[in-house]
Backbone as CSV, one residue per row, in Angstrom:
resi,resn,N_x,N_y,N_z,CA_x,CA_y,CA_z,C_x,C_y,C_z
1,MET,41.608,-153.742,1.271,40.641,-152.650,1.397,40.478,-151.977,0.043
2,PRO,39.228,-151.855,-0.453,39.035,-151.296,-1.784,39.388,-149.809,-1.812
3,THR,39.958,-149.383,-2.935,40.316,-147.987,-3.117,39.678,-147.464,-4.397
4,LEU,39.461,-146.157,-4.444,38.888,-145.535,-5.624,39.965,-145.257,-6.642
5,ASP,39.668,-145.470,-7.914,40.629,-145.095,-8.952,40.668,-143.568,-9.040
6,PRO,41.719,-142.991,-9.646,41.873,-141.529,-9.677,40.679,-140.818,-10.293
7,ILE,40.063,-141.381,-11.324,38.936,-140.720,-11.975,37.736,-140.660,-11.033
8,SER,37.459,-141.772,-10.324,36.342,-141.794,-9.383,36.583,-140.844,-8.215
9,ALA,37.830,-140.807,-7.735,38.152,-139.901,-6.636,37.952,-138.443,-7.047
10,GLN,38.356,-138.113,-8.289,38.168,-136.750,-8.782,36.690,-136.401,-8.901
11,ALA,35.884,-137.365,-9.372,34.446,-137.136,-9.500,33.803,-136.933,-8.131
12,LEU,34.272,-137.701,-7.122,33.738,-137.543,-5.777,34.099,-136.169,-5.219
13,ASP,35.336,-135.721,-5.471,35.742,-134.398,-5.013,34.921,-133.302,-5.680
14,ASP,34.618,-133.498,-6.979,33.823,-132.502,-7.695,32.419,-132.397,-7.113
15,ARG,31.840,-133.546,-6.722,30.505,-133.516,-6.140,30.519,-132.839,-4.773
16,ARG,31.610,-133.022,-4.035,31.698,-132.405,-2.708,31.997,-130.915,-2.798
17,ASP,32.621,-130.471,-3.913,33.011,-129.075,-4.052,31.806,-128.247,-4.503
18,THR,30.886,-128.000,-3.605,29.679,-127.246,-3.910,29.957,-125.746,-3.792
19,PRO,29.094,-124.895,-4.358,29.278,-123.443,-4.197,29.287,-123.005,-2.739
20,ALA,28.467,-123.660,-1.907,28.448,-123.294,-0.486,29.791,-123.604,0.177
21,ARG,30.388,-124.747,-0.180,31.690,-125.096,0.397,32.764,-124.116,-0.056
22,ARG,32.722,-123.737,-1.331,33.716,-122.787,-1.819,33.549,-121.428,-1.146
23,ALA,32.294,-120.985,-0.957,32.047,-119.707,-0.283,32.532,-119.757,1.166
24,TRP,32.277,-120.871,1.855,32.739,-121.004,3.239,34.262,-121.002,3.310
25,ALA,34.904,-121.653,2.346,36.363,-121.667,2.333,36.916,-120.257,2.156
26,ARG,36.298,-119.466,1.269,36.762,-118.087,1.085,36.476,-117.242,2.317
27,LEU,35.301,-117.460,2.926,34.960,-116.689,4.122,35.888,-117.026,5.280
28,SER,36.217,-118.298,5.445,37.055,-118.716,6.572,38.478,-118.190,6.458
29,ARG,38.894,-117.781,5.266,40.242,-117.223,5.113,40.313,-115.750,5.507
30,ARG,39.185,-115.135,5.743,39.149,-113.721,6.121,38.979,-113.617,7.640
31,LYS,40.061,-113.246,8.309,40.063,-113.252,9.766,39.068,-112.248,10.338
32,SER,38.950,-111.083,9.714,38.021,-110.081,10.241,36.581,-110.565,10.137
33,ALA,36.253,-111.217,9.017,34.889,-111.731,8.856,34.601,-112.842,9.853
34,MET,35.573,-113.708,10.091,35.368,-114.785,11.055,35.247,-114.228,12.469
35,ALA,36.015,-113.184,12.770,35.881,-112.548,14.086,34.486,-111.954,14.253
36,GLY,33.995,-111.307,13.190,32.641,-110.775,13.239,31.604,-111.870,13.413
37,LEU,31.795,-113.000,12.716,30.860,-114.123,12.832,30.847,-114.685,14.247
38,VAL,32.016,-114.814,14.857,32.100,-115.340,16.229,31.371,-114.408,17.204
39,VAL,31.582,-113.110,17.045,30.927,-112.154,17.947,29.418,-112.170,17.746
40,VAL,28.963,-112.248,16.487,27.523,-112.283,16.214,26.890,-113.528,16.843
41,ILE,27.541,-114.684,16.679,27.016,-115.911,17.283,26.988,-115.788,18.805
42,ALA,28.051,-115.198,19.372,28.092,-115.015,20.821,26.970,-114.093,21.290
43,LEU,26.709,-113.032,20.543,25.629,-112.114,20.923,24.265,-112.790,20.845
44,ILE,24.066,-113.618,19.841,22.802,-114.342,19.723,22.624,-115.286,20.908
45,LEU,23.693,-115.974,21.278,23.611,-116.876,22.434,23.359,-116.095,23.723
46,ILE,23.990,-114.936,23.853,23.768,-114.106,25.045,22.307,-113.667,25.118
47,ALA,21.742,-113.269,23.974,20.345,-112.839,23.959,19.410,-113.987,24.311
48,ILE,19.694,-115.185,23.801,18.835,-116.341,24.071,18.951,-116.778,25.530
49,LEU,20.179,-116.787,26.035,20.438,-117.289,27.383,20.510,-116.173,28.422
50,ALA,19.933,-115.019,28.118,20.023,-113.866,29.028,19.563,-114.178,30.447
51,PRO,18.457,-114.905,30.653,18.051,-115.188,32.048,19.066,-116.020,32.821
52,LEU,19.858,-116.819,32.108,20.872,-117.633,32.777,22.176,-116.871,32.983
53,ILE,22.433,-115.876,32.145,23.703,-115.148,32.212,23.610,-113.978,33.188
54,ALA,22.505,-113.248,33.148,22.363,-112.052,33.981,22.267,-112.430,35.455
55,PRO,23.093,-111.831,36.310,23.057,-112.190,37.740,21.898,-111.547,38.503
56,PHE,21.286,-110.491,37.928,20.210,-109.788,38.617,19.025,-109.596,37.672
57,ASP,17.888,-109.310,38.270,16.722,-108.915,37.490,16.999,-107.531,36.888
58,PRO,16.919,-107.373,35.551,17.287,-106.081,34.954,16.346,-104.939,35.328
59,ALA,15.158,-105.252,35.810,14.201,-104.195,36.173,14.125,-103.946,37.674
60,LYS,14.853,-104.721,38.464,14.772,-104.584,39.920,15.541,-103.346,40.377
61,GLN,14.886,-102.491,41.150,15.488,-101.263,41.636,15.977,-101.452,43.072
62,THR,17.215,-100.980,43.303,17.809,-101.060,44.649,18.331,-99.677,44.998
63,TYR,17.571,-98.939,45.781,17.909,-97.535,46.029,19.089,-97.370,46.969
64,THR,19.555,-98.456,47.556,20.782,-98.363,48.369,22.031,-98.542,47.512
65,ALA,21.840,-98.808,46.207,22.986,-99.012,45.319,22.870,-98.130,44.083
66,VAL,22.450,-96.889,44.281,22.253,-95.972,43.152,23.595,-95.489,42.618
67,ARG,23.783,-95.616,41.316,24.982,-95.145,40.596,26.280,-95.616,41.267
68,LYS,26.334,-96.896,41.577,27.552,-97.476,42.128,28.530,-97.790,40.994
69,ALA,29.801,-97.534,41.241,30.822,-97.806,40.236,30.977,-99.315,40.042
70,PRO,31.551,-99.740,38.905,31.779,-101.181,38.674,32.547,-101.816,39.823
71,SER,32.096,-103.012,40.224,32.704,-103.714,41.346,32.578,-105.207,41.110
72,VAL,33.001,-105.990,42.078,32.899,-107.443,41.968,31.440,-107.878,41.936
73,LEU,30.586,-107.178,42.687,29.167,-107.529,42.724,28.439,-107.054,41.471
74,HIS,28.691,-105.804,41.090,28.070,-105.224,39.897,29.184,-104.934,38.886
75,TRP,29.375,-105.828,37.925,30.519,-105.741,37.013,30.535,-104.451,36.202
76,PHE,29.358,-103.983,35.768,29.286,-102.752,34.973,28.775,-101.580,35.801
77,GLY,28.637,-101.755,37.090,28.089,-100.712,37.936,26.567,-100.755,37.949
78,THR,25.963,-99.709,38.505,24.498,-99.607,38.569,24.057,-98.265,37.981
79,ASP,22.751,-98.160,37.703,22.244,-96.934,37.096,21.598,-96.036,38.147
80,GLU,20.807,-95.061,37.688,20.232,-94.069,38.598,19.175,-94.655,39.524
81,SER,18.692,-95.868,39.212,17.702,-96.530,40.077,18.285,-97.721,40.814
82,GLY,19.589,-97.901,40.772,20.232,-99.010,41.447,20.114,-100.332,40.712
83,ARG,19.763,-100.313,39.424,19.639,-101.549,38.648,21.002,-101.956,38.108
84,ASP,21.241,-103.251,38.059,22.532,-103.780,37.622,22.699,-103.543,36.128
85,LEU,23.749,-102.818,35.747,23.962,-102.471,34.346,24.350,-103.677,33.501
86,PHE,25.123,-104.590,34.057,25.499,-105.779,33.286,24.259,-106.575,32.882
87,SER,23.336,-106.752,33.806,22.105,-107.478,33.501,21.282,-106.739,32.454
88,ARG,21.261,-105.419,32.527,20.480,-104.647,31.567,21.125,-104.666,30.183
89,VAL,22.450,-104.659,30.148,23.130,-104.754,28.845,22.877,-106.125,28.219
90,VAL,22.922,-107.171,29.034,22.677,-108.518,28.530,21.258,-108.644,27.981
91,PHE,20.267,-108.184,28.736,18.879,-108.255,28.267,18.619,-107.268,27.131
92,GLY,19.375,-106.170,27.108,19.224,-105.210,26.016,19.634,-105.782,24.671
93,ALA,20.497,-106.813,24.682,20.873,-107.459,23.432,19.665,-108.075,22.742
94,ARG,18.697,-108.516,23.519,17.477,-109.091,22.933,16.747,-108.063,22.084
95,ALA,16.548,-106.869,22.637,15.817,-105.835,21.906,16.554,-105.426,20.644
96,SER,17.864,-105.240,20.744,18.626,-104.782,19.584,18.677,-105.833,18.487
97,LEU,18.998,-107.079,18.844,19.070,-108.125,17.832,17.695,-108.439,17.253
98,LEU,16.666,-108.423,18.099,15.317,-108.675,17.600,14.897,-107.585,16.627
99,ALA,15.197,-106.342,16.978,14.855,-105.239,16.077,15.614,-105.358,14.761
100,GLY,16.900,-105.708,14.824,17.667,-105.836,13.594,17.167,-106.962,12.708
101,LEU,16.929,-108.126,13.289,16.525,-109.291,12.492,15.101,-109.161,11.967
102,VAL,14.166,-108.755,12.827,12.764,-108.692,12.410,12.547,-107.576,11.399
103,SER,13.121,-106.417,11.638,12.903,-105.293,10.719,13.479,-105.585,9.340
104,ILE,14.644,-106.206,9.278,15.223,-106.524,7.974,14.475,-107.684,7.328
105,ALA,13.928,-108.590,8.127,13.075,-109.643,7.563,11.836,-109.030,6.916
106,ILE,11.269,-108.008,7.548,10.121,-107.304,6.960,10.533,-106.629,5.659
107,ALA,11.662,-105.924,5.689,12.122,-105.217,4.488,12.423,-106.178,3.357
108,LEU,13.076,-107.295,3.666,13.416,-108.273,2.632,12.181,-109.008,2.139
109,GLY,11.281,-109.359,3.066,10.099,-110.114,2.687,9.176,-109.351,1.756
110,PHE,9.096,-108.027,1.907,8.252,-107.221,1.020,9.051,-106.615,-0.134
111,GLY,10.286,-106.204,0.136,11.067,-105.532,-0.902,11.500,-106.458,-2.027
112,MET,11.866,-107.700,-1.703,12.348,-108.621,-2.736,11.261,-108.958,-3.764
113,PRO,10.039,-109.367,-3.358,9.022,-109.648,-4.379,8.643,-108.419,-5.201
114,ILE,8.584,-107.245,-4.564,8.229,-106.035,-5.311,9.308,-105.698,-6.333
115,GLY,10.572,-105.797,-5.934,11.657,-105.541,-6.880,11.690,-106.556,-8.002
116,LEU,11.400,-107.817,-7.679,11.358,-108.867,-8.696,10.238,-108.594,-9.699
117,LEU,9.068,-108.209,-9.194,7.945,-107.889,-10.068,8.266,-106.684,-10.938
118,SER,8.877,-105.659,-10.348,9.192,-104.442,-11.089,10.129,-104.721,-12.264
119,ALA,11.182,-105.471,-12.025,12.170,-105.717,-13.076,11.671,-106.697,-14.113
120,TYR,10.933,-107.716,-13.687,10.548,-108.765,-14.632,9.361,-108.352,-15.500
121,ARG,8.412,-107.593,-14.919,7.261,-107.159,-15.707,7.592,-105.950,-16.573
122,GLY,8.337,-104.994,-16.014,8.667,-103.799,-16.769,7.444,-102.942,-17.029
123,GLY,7.536,-102.049,-18.008,6.408,-101.217,-18.405,5.965,-100.264,-17.314
124,TRP,4.647,-100.044,-17.255,4.112,-99.091,-16.282,4.260,-99.595,-14.849
125,VAL,4.270,-100.926,-14.668,4.475,-101.469,-13.322,5.849,-101.069,-12.801
126,ASP,6.862,-101.216,-13.623,8.222,-100.843,-13.240,8.318,-99.341,-12.990
127,ALA,7.646,-98.553,-13.822,7.705,-97.094,-13.671,7.086,-96.649,-12.356
128,VAL,5.925,-97.196,-12.006,5.253,-96.801,-10.768,6.081,-97.201,-9.551
129,ILE,6.568,-98.458,-9.538,7.347,-98.932,-8.393,8.659,-98.155,-8.273
130,SER,9.295,-97.865,-9.392,10.568,-97.134,-9.361,10.379,-95.716,-8.823
131,ARG,9.308,-95.041,-9.266,9.078,-93.671,-8.772,8.749,-93.678,-7.286
132,PHE,7.988,-94.678,-6.829,7.681,-94.799,-5.405,8.957,-95.038,-4.598
133,THR,9.817,-95.896,-5.121,11.083,-96.178,-4.442,11.967,-94.945,-4.400
134,ASP,12.042,-94.210,-5.500,12.846,-92.987,-5.531,12.338,-91.964,-4.515
135,ALA,11.016,-91.867,-4.399,10.458,-90.905,-3.448,10.825,-91.267,-2.014
136,MET,10.792,-92.558,-1.680,11.149,-92.965,-0.320,12.641,-92.802,-0.063
137,LEU,13.469,-93.091,-1.068,14.911,-92.947,-0.894,15.341,-91.489,-0.830
138,ALA,14.495,-90.579,-1.308,14.834,-89.163,-1.253,14.784,-88.618,0.167
139,VAL,14.022,-89.291,1.035,13.928,-88.866,2.437,15.003,-89.580,3.241
140,PRO,15.768,-88.883,4.074,16.785,-89.559,4.902,16.187,-90.696,5.709
141,PHE,16.939,-91.789,5.784,16.444,-93.018,6.398,15.956,-92.799,7.821
142,LEU,16.771,-92.184,8.648,16.429,-92.060,10.067,15.251,-91.109,10.281
143,ILE,15.173,-90.048,9.480,14.060,-89.109,9.624,12.739,-89.798,9.295
144,LEU,12.741,-90.601,8.225,11.528,-91.317,7.848,11.147,-92.342,8.917
145,ALA,12.149,-93.030,9.482,11.874,-94.011,10.535,11.311,-93.331,11.780
146,ILE,11.845,-92.178,12.144,11.339,-91.447,13.313,9.900,-91.004,13.077
147,ALA,9.629,-90.488,11.884,8.270,-90.025,11.582,7.270,-91.176,11.620
148,LEU,7.644,-92.306,11.045,6.730,-93.447,11.022,6.541,-94.035,12.418
149,ALA,7.633,-94.111,13.194,7.523,-94.635,14.559,6.677,-93.714,15.438
150,ALA,6.816,-92.410,15.254,5.991,-91.460,16.019,4.527,-91.588,15.632
151,PHE,4.260,-91.845,14.350,2.880,-92.010,13.897,2.265,-93.289,14.470
152,LEU,3.030,-94.383,14.503,2.516,-95.661,14.983,2.399,-95.705,16.507
153,GLY,3.274,-94.972,17.181,3.258,-94.985,18.646,4.528,-95.623,19.188
154,PRO,4.966,-95.183,20.386,6.222,-95.682,20.953,6.103,-97.107,21.481
155,SER,6.803,-98.020,20.843,6.916,-99.407,21.308,7.966,-100.084,20.447
156,LEU,8.495,-101.202,20.933,9.520,-101.914,20.173,8.937,-102.497,18.889
157,SER,7.725,-103.044,18.949,7.131,-103.633,17.751,6.884,-102.581,16.682
158,ASN,6.403,-101.411,17.072,6.188,-100.342,16.096,7.509,-99.815,15.543
159,ALA,8.532,-99.799,16.380,9.852,-99.383,15.894,10.374,-100.361,14.847
160,MET,10.152,-101.652,15.070,10.599,-102.639,14.091,9.851,-102.486,12.771
161,ILE,8.546,-102.209,12.848,7.773,-101.989,11.625,8.278,-100.746,10.899
162,ALA,8.531,-99.682,11.654,9.014,-98.445,11.039,10.356,-98.646,10.359
163,ILE,11.271,-99.343,11.026,12.585,-99.587,10.435,12.468,-100.495,9.222
164,GLY,11.593,-101.518,9.299,11.415,-102.424,8.178,10.859,-101.730,6.953
165,VAL,9.823,-100.898,7.142,9.231,-100.171,6.015,10.239,-99.184,5.429
166,THR,11.002,-98.523,6.290,11.987,-97.554,5.814,13.133,-98.224,5.069
167,SER,13.483,-99.455,5.441,14.571,-100.177,4.764,14.120,-100.855,3.478
168,MET,12.828,-100.996,3.275,12.308,-101.732,2.125,12.781,-101.190,0.780
169,PRO,12.837,-99.855,0.549,13.284,-99.370,-0.769,14.684,-99.824,-1.157
170,ILE,15.542,-100.036,-0.170,16.903,-100.498,-0.479,16.851,-101.862,-1.153
171,PHE,16.009,-102.748,-0.646,15.914,-104.097,-1.206,15.129,-104.098,-2.524
172,ILE,14.161,-103.194,-2.658,13.470,-103.083,-3.941,14.464,-102.674,-5.035
173,ARG,15.254,-101.656,-4.754,16.221,-101.169,-5.739,17.283,-102.227,-6.051
174,LEU,17.803,-102.885,-5.019,18.823,-103.896,-5.236,18.275,-105.081,-6.019
175,THR,17.090,-105.573,-5.641,16.498,-106.707,-6.348,16.220,-106.349,-7.799
176,ARG,15.696,-105.179,-8.032,15.416,-104.754,-9.407,16.687,-104.734,-10.245
177,GLY,17.760,-104.162,-9.709,19.008,-104.116,-10.459,19.572,-105.496,-10.743
178,GLN,19.505,-106.385,-9.756,20.019,-107.735,-9.956,19.200,-108.501,-10.993
179,VAL,17.877,-108.349,-10.935,17.010,-109.061,-11.876,17.192,-108.519,-13.289
180,MET,17.355,-107.208,-13.424,17.562,-106.613,-14.744,18.803,-107.186,-15.416
181,GLY,19.837,-107.454,-14.623,21.036,-108.060,-15.188,20.895,-109.552,-15.434
182,ALA,20.111,-110.239,-14.578,20.011,-111.692,-14.696,19.056,-112.135,-15.793
183,LYS,18.014,-111.343,-16.070,16.987,-111.833,-16.998,17.430,-111.861,-18.449
184,VAL,18.594,-111.282,-18.763,19.115,-111.345,-20.134,20.220,-112.396,-20.263
185,GLU,20.462,-113.150,-19.181,21.485,-114.187,-19.242,20.998,-115.366,-20.090
186,ASP,21.973,-116.177,-20.542,21.651,-117.293,-21.446,20.764,-118.328,-20.779
187,TYR,20.976,-118.595,-19.478,20.178,-119.631,-18.825,18.716,-119.222,-18.711
188,VAL,18.453,-117.912,-18.613,17.066,-117.447,-18.583,16.450,-117.561,-19.970
189,GLU,17.212,-117.211,-20.986,16.710,-117.354,-22.354,16.437,-118.820,-22.675
190,ALA,17.302,-119.700,-22.191,17.086,-121.130,-22.429,15.832,-121.618,-21.712
191,ALA,15.625,-121.163,-20.465,14.422,-121.560,-19.730,13.166,-121.041,-20.413
192,ARG,13.251,-119.831,-20.988,12.098,-119.284,-21.695,11.854,-120.032,-23.006
193,ALA,12.931,-120.471,-23.641,12.805,-121.143,-24.930,12.130,-122.507,-24.811
194,VAL,12.318,-123.196,-23.684,11.711,-124.522,-23.520,10.282,-124.433,-22.974
195,GLY,9.771,-123.216,-22.825,8.366,-123.061,-22.468,8.061,-122.857,-21.009
196,ASN,9.041,-122.528,-20.166,8.757,-122.266,-18.757,7.915,-121.000,-18.611
197,PRO,6.902,-121.026,-17.752,6.108,-119.813,-17.531,6.931,-118.739,-16.816
198,ALA,6.439,-117.513,-16.869,7.189,-116.379,-16.325,7.439,-116.531,-14.834
199,TYR,6.418,-116.978,-14.074,6.598,-117.086,-12.622,7.653,-118.138,-12.270
200,ARG,7.717,-119.220,-13.069,8.709,-120.258,-12.796,10.124,-119.762,-13.099
201,ILE,10.262,-119.018,-14.177,11.574,-118.457,-14.513,12.022,-117.491,-13.422
202,ALA,11.081,-116.665,-12.937,11.442,-115.656,-11.942,11.855,-116.290,-10.616
203,PHE,11.072,-117.269,-10.151,11.317,-117.826,-8.811,12.246,-119.032,-8.826
204,ARG,12.319,-119.749,-9.932,13.137,-120.966,-9.970,14.528,-120.704,-10.542
205,HIS,14.638,-119.759,-11.465,15.915,-119.560,-12.152,16.593,-118.237,-11.786
206,ILE,15.815,-117.162,-11.694,16.432,-115.860,-11.425,16.676,-115.649,-9.936
207,LEU,15.658,-115.890,-9.110,15.760,-115.599,-7.679,16.931,-116.306,-6.996
208,PRO,17.168,-117.617,-7.220,18.321,-118.248,-6.545,19.661,-117.633,-6.920
209,ASN,19.757,-117.043,-8.093,21.033,-116.466,-8.521,21.264,-115.061,-8.003
210,ILE,20.227,-114.414,-7.488,20.425,-113.077,-6.931,20.396,-113.085,-5.401
211,LEU,20.129,-114.249,-4.806,20.066,-114.322,-3.344,21.374,-113.946,-2.647
212,PRO,22.558,-114.320,-3.182,23.786,-113.922,-2.478,23.904,-112.421,-2.273
213,ALA,23.582,-111.620,-3.278,23.659,-110.165,-3.129,22.660,-109.677,-2.087
214,LEU,21.474,-110.266,-2.062,20.465,-109.877,-1.072,20.897,-110.274,0.338
215,LEU,21.555,-111.425,0.462,22.039,-111.874,1.776,23.092,-110.925,2.313
216,VAL,23.999,-110.490,1.454,25.036,-109.543,1.887,24.400,-108.229,2.328
217,GLN,23.465,-107.721,1.533,22.807,-106.465,1.887,22.012,-106.603,3.175
218,ALA,21.379,-107.754,3.383,20.619,-107.964,4.612,21.539,-107.939,5.826
219,THR,22.702,-108.560,5.715,23.645,-108.572,6.835,24.107,-107.164,7.184
220,LEU,24.431,-106.376,6.148,24.860,-105.003,6.390,23.703,-104.147,6.916
221,SER,22.490,-104.426,6.455,21.334,-103.639,6.883,20.951,-103.934,8.326
222,ILE,21.270,-105.128,8.822,20.988,-105.431,10.231,21.748,-104.469,11.132
223,ALA,22.996,-104.183,10.779,23.774,-103.221,11.564,23.110,-101.848,11.546
224,MET,22.640,-101.439,10.369,21.945,-100.152,10.261,20.660,-100.146,11.077
225,ALA,19.944,-101.274,11.075,18.695,-101.358,11.826,18.946,-101.304,13.332
226,ILE,20.037,-101.902,13.787,20.362,-101.856,15.219,20.637,-100.418,15.657
227,ILE,21.365,-99.666,14.822,21.604,-98.251,15.134,20.290,-97.477,15.132
228,ALA,19.419,-97.793,14.173,18.132,-97.097,14.100,17.281,-97.397,15.333
229,GLU,17.273,-98.660,15.772,16.499,-99.004,16.976,17.048,-98.284,18.194
230,ALA,18.375,-98.227,18.305,18.974,-97.515,19.431,18.617,-96.028,19.380
231,SER,18.593,-95.465,18.176,18.235,-94.052,18.036,16.775,-93.814,18.418
232,LEU,15.889,-94.683,17.967,14.475,-94.530,18.314,14.258,-94.704,19.815
233,SER,14.944,-95.679,20.425,14.825,-95.865,21.872,15.405,-94.670,22.625
234,PHE,16.476,-94.090,22.094,17.080,-92.902,22.702,16.082,-91.749,22.707
235,LEU,15.264,-91.676,21.646,14.275,-90.608,21.542,12.953,-90.956,22.220
236,GLY,12.875,-92.160,22.807,11.651,-92.568,23.484,10.603,-93.172,22.578
237,LEU,10.997,-93.583,21.355,10.047,-94.142,20.393,10.215,-95.648,20.207
238,GLY,11.163,-96.248,20.930,11.405,-97.680,20.782,10.986,-98.440,22.031
239,GLN,11.901,-99.297,22.511,11.630,-100.065,23.730,11.343,-99.122,24.886
240,GLN,10.251,-99.379,25.590,9.820,-98.469,26.655,10.328,-98.943,28.017
241,PRO,10.806,-98.006,28.863,11.233,-98.368,30.213,10.084,-98.987,30.998
242,PRO,10.372,-99.867,31.958,11.721,-100.226,32.443,12.389,-101.344,31.656
243,ALA,11.798,-101.799,30.548,12.435,-102.841,29.739,13.776,-102.323,29.228
244,PRO,14.836,-103.133,29.324,16.172,-102.650,28.961,16.357,-102.532,27.454
245,SER,16.984,-101.462,27.047,17.368,-101.235,25.658,18.619,-100.373,25.667
246,TRP,19.560,-100.683,24.796,20.814,-99.930,24.789,20.577,-98.461,24.486
247,GLY,19.647,-98.154,23.577,19.369,-96.760,23.247,18.752,-96.000,24.403
248,SER,17.766,-96.595,25.078,17.142,-95.912,26.216,18.115,-95.788,27.381
249,MET,19.036,-96.742,27.523,20.054,-96.637,28.568,20.977,-95.446,28.303
250,LEU,21.304,-95.203,27.038,22.119,-94.029,26.701,21.351,-92.742,26.944
251,ASN,20.061,-92.774,26.696,19.241,-91.585,26.944,19.271,-91.216,28.424
252,THR,19.166,-92.210,29.270,19.233,-91.955,30.708,20.633,-91.520,31.131
253,ALA,21.650,-92.143,30.525,23.033,-91.889,30.946,23.508,-90.485,30.621
254,GLN,22.881,-89.818,29.644,23.368,-88.490,29.255,23.258,-87.477,30.392
255,ARG,22.387,-87.731,31.358,22.219,-86.804,32.488,23.252,-87.036,33.583
256,PHE,24.004,-88.143,33.465,24.951,-88.482,34.545,26.350,-88.771,33.993
257,LEU,26.723,-88.102,32.908,28.008,-88.396,32.270,29.194,-88.065,33.176
258,THR,29.076,-87.038,33.987,30.193,-86.674,34.874,30.183,-87.480,36.167
259,GLN,28.986,-87.770,36.716,28.915,-88.509,37.971,29.058,-90.020,37.770
260,ALA,28.515,-90.546,36.680,28.533,-92.005,36.452,28.766,-92.300,34.976
261,PRO,29.985,-92.100,34.490,30.243,-92.307,33.049,30.039,-93.750,32.606
262,TRP,30.139,-94.712,33.533,29.963,-96.111,33.145,28.545,-96.399,32.648
263,MET,27.598,-95.552,33.002,26.232,-95.762,32.528,26.123,-95.594,31.015
264,ALA,27.029,-94.811,30.435,27.037,-94.609,28.985,28.079,-95.477,28.289
265,ILE,29.156,-95.798,28.970,30.265,-96.522,28.331,29.837,-97.915,27.880
266,TYR,29.190,-98.664,28.756,28.925,-100.071,28.450,27.824,-100.279,27.410
267,PRO,26.665,-99.604,27.498,25.713,-99.756,26.395,26.229,-99.192,25.078
268,GLY,27.006,-98.101,25.148,27.606,-97.567,23.929,28.598,-98.541,23.310
269,ALA,29.410,-99.181,24.151,30.353,-100.183,23.653,29.626,-101.384,23.061
270,ALA,28.501,-101.772,23.667,27.728,-102.901,23.145,27.202,-102.595,21.744
271,ILE,26.688,-101.373,21.535,26.214,-100.981,20.202,27.364,-100.977,19.211
272,PHE,28.499,-100.416,19.608,29.657,-100.329,18.724,30.149,-101.711,18.302
273,ILE,30.297,-102.616,19.263,30.806,-103.960,18.959,29.826,-104.728,18.076
274,THR,28.536,-104.606,18.360,27.534,-105.328,17.582,27.497,-104.842,16.140
275,VAL,27.454,-103.535,15.952,27.401,-102.979,14.592,28.684,-103.290,13.834
276,LEU,29.826,-103.160,14.494,31.095,-103.476,13.838,31.143,-104.941,13.413
277,SER,30.658,-105.838,14.253,30.687,-107.265,13.938,29.827,-107.581,12.715
278,PHE,28.629,-107.015,12.655,27.768,-107.257,11.490,28.369,-106.662,10.225
279,ASN,29.017,-105.515,10.341,29.648,-104.925,9.166,30.826,-105.765,8.675
280,LEU,31.645,-106.269,9.597,32.755,-107.135,9.214,32.255,-108.418,8.566
281,LEU,31.193,-108.985,9.132,30.619,-110.200,8.559,30.028,-109.927,7.177
282,GLY,29.343,-108.802,7.028,28.775,-108.460,5.724,29.840,-108.240,4.670
283,ASP,30.936,-107.576,5.027,32.032,-107.387,4.074,32.650,-108.724,3.676
284,GLY,32.800,-109.618,4.653,33.352,-110.930,4.340,32.428,-111.737,3.441
285,LEU,31.131,-111.684,3.698,30.165,-112.391,2.846,30.169,-111.824,1.435
286,ARG,30.311,-110.529,1.316,30.339,-109.914,-0.011,31.508,-110.445,-0.831
287,ASP,32.666,-110.581,-0.203,33.825,-111.114,-0.917,33.673,-112.621,-1.151
288,ALA,33.141,-113.343,-0.169,33.035,-114.800,-0.302,32.007,-115.216,-1.340
289,LEU,30.942,-114.432,-1.481,29.877,-114.793,-2.421,30.042,-114.127,-3.785
290,ASP,31.128,-113.389,-3.973,31.373,-112.756,-5.260,31.680,-113.825,-6.304
291,PRO,30.903,-113.912,-7.385,31.160,-114.971,-8.383,32.494,-114.808,-9.096
292,LYS,33.109,-113.627,-9.026,34.404,-113.437,-9.680,35.552,-113.962,-8.836
293,GLU,35.273,-114.255,-7.545,36.317,-114.799,-6.672,36.656,-116.231,-7.073
294,ARG,37.897,-116.583,-6.974,38.333,-117.947,-7.289,38.889,-118.580,-6.025
């Protein structure tokens, strides 16, 4: 049976040792990050398979089972209209995860090109974009999201737009800072010296090298967006009843904290676990994608 000589084996190992493999190896050594990743994957599967997991229709009202305590039939109990809380928590994962992913996709999709343009062009373009970003960052995130959601109208789609627009300055500022540091590196100077146009240098050479920082920020921002969606739904500006949402479920539960505390415990726990998982995963990605890590 043919065998590789030591030099060939070393070369094969070098080809297999890609940056992605090294990042995964560092991430897999962090137990908290892996726990967060497992929970996030489980939540995504729960949201996708909600019709198969939920034992009841989340909007079906049963007035003979109003505010029933957790039991074998209703694992999380029922709410003020006799609806199964477990089914509503399961379906509520769809609204929260959708709001987190879509809103941050909006923020990243618009914020990254604007930040790239600001840093690479400089001059008056950079000055205008920077002052606009500073003005938006001067307003508290949640207050701006509430104002924009109220202006657009109460719905989940408008809440996602409001959260995405409000999160955009974070990605503009981060992208600008990363590009400002990357555009003076030797590989950029070399690409400019051989005659590459500005757009090719920006998108082919600079952008791939700043993506890890943007990925980490996006992961952490998803947790922030989920809290924002829950807050907007709590205020009646997000997902509208009877569609299930963890924030709107907490809004309803506040009137029955003494008679039916389980109405607040389970959606509150779902928000806590989801946000904690994304934060743990984001912290792990930050360490795994750090170029100074060995």
